[in-house]
C-alpha positions, -999 to +999 in steps of 0.1 A: -186+399+231-189+429+209-163+439+183-154+474+172-135+476+139-117+508+131-125+516+095-123+554+093-087+560+081-078+573+046-051+546+040-028+572+024+001+546+022-020+526-002-027+554-026-038+556-054-060+525-045-076+544-017-083+576-036-116+562-049-124+534-024-119+533+013-091+510+025-114+485+042-129+478+007-096+471-010-099+435-023-078+406-013-084+376-036-116+392-049-130+399-014-127+432+006-103+431+035-130+441+059-153+413+047-125+388+055-123+402+090-161+401+095-163+365+083-136+356+108-153+373+137-186+356+128-169+322+127-155+329+163-190+337+177-192+375+173-227+386+165-226+424+171-200+445+152-196+482+153-178+498+124-161+531+133-161+550+100-151+583+086-135+586+052-159+574+024-181+559+050-211+558+026-194+532+004-186+510+035-222+512+047-236+506+012-216+474+010-221+459+045-255+474+054-268+458+085-245+428+083-273+402+080-257+388+048-228+376+070-249+365+100-240+394+122-255+427+133-235+457+121-240+493+134-220+524+126-202+551+145-192+582+125-163+606+132-167+641+116-130+648+120-101+624+124-098+613+160-068+589+158-070+552+165-084+553+201-104+586+200-134+570+180-141+547+209-155+576+230-183+581+204-196+545+207-226+539+230-231+507+250-196+495+255-205+483+290-188+448+289-154+435+277-150+443+240-126+437+211-111+465+191-092+459+159-080+476+127-099+468+095-068+458+076-054+430+097-050+396+080-044+369+106-056+335+117-056+344+154-081+325+176-101+353+191-116+330+218-082+320+230-072+357+230-103+365+252-095+337+276-060+349+280-072+384+287-095+372+314-070+349+330-044+376+333-067+403+347-057+431+324-076+463+319-063+460+284-046+433+264-027+439+232-022+412+206+015+410+200+037+395+173+075+390+170+087+408+140+122+407+126+135+440+113+166+439+091+189+469+089+204+470+054+234+490+065+265+485+087+256+495+122+282+512+144+281+505+181+298+535+199+315+535+232+302+570+240+337+586+238+342+588+200+355+553+196+338+523+180+330+494+203+316+471+177+306+471+140+277+449+129+270+444+092+233+444+083+219+431+116+185+417+121+166+427+153+135+412+168+108+434+182+075+426+199+050+447+179+013+454+183-009+435+159-036+462+159-059+439+179-070+447+214-093+436+242-105+463+266-125+465+297-151+493+298-130+512+324-106+521+296-131+545+282-126+567+312-093+577+298-106+588+263-120+623+261-151+627+239-144+641+204-107+644+212-078+630+191-061+601+208-039+572+194-035+538+210+001+543+220-008+574+240-038+556+256-015+527+267+011+550+281-016+568+301-027+535+316+009+524+324+017+558+340-012+552+364+001+517+372-029+500+356-025+464+343-019+462+305-011+428+292+001+414+259-009+382+241+019+367+221+007+352+189+029+331+166+006+322+138-001+342+106-003+380+108+000+407+082-008+444+087-018+456+052-006+492+055+019+494+026+019+484-011+044+456-004+022+443+024-008+444+001+011+425-027+021+399-001-014+395+011-028+390-024-002+363-031-006+345+002-043+346+004-048+320-023-030+294-002-043+306+032-079+313+023-094+281+039-075+288+072-082+325+073-120+326+068-151+305+071-169+303+038-200+288+053 
């Protein structure tokens, strides 16, 4: 199966780190985030990877080149202007079979082969990797009754939400809903599929997952990678 890695964003939430290097090259334990992802994909049998790039793309290409160093074949798709998270897929040729799409800054020990089997078993046009994330509200929350009175008062509650991991498996039919060179984010694409009654599934994963989008996430990743290195990547 072919993998598409979205590596074109500016990573503004990680500034000033990303002012001089693209976010996929930000190091975790001395290794660029994107290299960790590529090593994982190679260990799970992926041999062809497309990097959808934009911001500081020359630096990404100079580092990864054709991918032969990691035992994979890497090609590149360039966006001249930002196209969102789903828009770049319309620029990529040859997506004629089931394919994986993921963000370049995801640190996880998901088994991609199990993910693929789940997708095929459930017959989805798209399957989204999902994770249960606890969100704590550091305030007292008022539960109103709708008539100016308080029905309940909860001090600093913790809510659990099912969130997207930034990892997807798509069937080629999904590309019919992405206009060429038009801006489109994944939430809008998914809503379009749902509005048409098309099957969109989710794969609940309960292992390790961290979306490295903020400085606190990056700090956590650098601390945890030392202990998790052997389970996250294949060093062979």
